[in-house]
C-alpha positions in Angstrom: 0.0 0.0 0.0 2.8 2.4 0.9 4.5 2.0 -2.4 1.3 2.7 -4.3 0.5 5.7 -2.1 4.0 7.0 -2.7 3.3 7.1 -6.4 0.5 9.6 -6.0 1.3 13.3 -6.2 1.4 14.6 -2.6 0.4 18.1 -3.7 -2.7 16.7 -5.4 -3.7 14.7 -2.3 -3.1 17.6 0.1 -5.0 20.1 -2.1 -8.2 18.1 -2.7 -8.6 15.5 0.0 -9.1 15.9 3.8 -7.6 12.5 4.7 -6.5 9.2 3.3 -7.9 5.9 4.7 -7.5 2.2 4.1 -11.2 1.1 4.0 -12.4 -2.4 3.8 -13.8 -3.3 0.4 -15.3 -6.3 -1.3 -12.8 -8.9 -2.5 -12.9 -9.5 -6.2 -13.0 -5.8 -7.1 -9.8 -5.0 -8.9 -8.4 -2.0 -10.8 -11.4 0.2 -10.1 -12.2 3.7 -8.7 -15.5 3.9 -6.9 -17.1 7.3 -6.1 -19.2 7.4 -3.0 -21.0 10.3 -1.3 -22.4 10.7 2.2 -23.1 13.0 5.1 -21.5 13.1 8.5 -23.8 13.2 11.6 -23.3 17.0 11.8 -24.6 17.4 8.2 -21.3 17.9 6.5 -21.4 16.5 3.0 -18.4 14.5 1.8 -17.3 12.1 -0.9 -14.7 9.4 -1.1 -12.8 7.8 -3.9 -12.1 4.2 -3.1 -9.3 2.8 -5.3 -9.4 -1.0 -5.4 -5.9 -2.1 -6.2 -5.0 -5.0 -8.4 -4.2 -7.7 -5.9 -5.7 -10.7 -4.2 -5.5 -9.1 -0.7 -8.3 -6.8 -1.6 -6.3 -3.7 -0.7 -8.2 -0.4 -1.1 -7.0 3.2 -0.8 -9.7 5.7 0.3 -9.4 9.4 -0.5 -12.0 11.5 1.3 -13.0 15.1 0.3 -15.4 17.5 2.0 -17.7 19.9 0.2 -17.9 23.5 1.1 -20.4 26.3 0.4 -22.3 25.9 -2.8 -20.3 23.0 -4.2 -21.9 20.7 -6.7 -23.2 17.3 -5.7 -20.5 15.1 -4.1 -20.9 12.4 -6.8 -20.2 15.0 -9.5 -17.2 16.4 -7.7 -15.9 12.8 -7.1 -16.3 12.0 -10.7 -14.2 14.9 -11.8 -11.6 14.2 -9.2 -11.5 10.5 -10.3 -11.0 11.5 -13.9 -8.3 14.0 -12.9 -6.5 11.3 -10.8 -6.6 8.8 -13.7 -5.2 11.3 -16.1 -2.4 12.3 -13.8 -1.2 8.8 -12.8 -0.2 6.4 -15.5 -0.8 3.4 -13.2 -4.5 4.3 -12.8 -5.4 5.1 -16.5 -6.9 1.7 -17.2 -8.9 1.5 -13.9 -12.6 1.4 -14.4 -14.7 4.2 -12.9 -17.9 3.5 -10.9 -20.2 6.3 -9.8 
């Protein structure tokens, strides 16, 4: 996981995401970026990109972002961030995108 995270641009991560997690995810999902949206108990809207890596261990990297002000829907923001992430990182270019 660390070697994969090390490949991501640190400035990109720090600019757009509030924190990085290692969420549990379904085994069998490989080479995919999943966009999820939700709300915290205090009403703060957030989104998360879950990147399912290509291994049998089912490793997943979660990138959480929070919406502020009059931001568009978390799903739309997540889609744009996922496309940007895929374009920036050669290792992610053939990952499927699920919204």
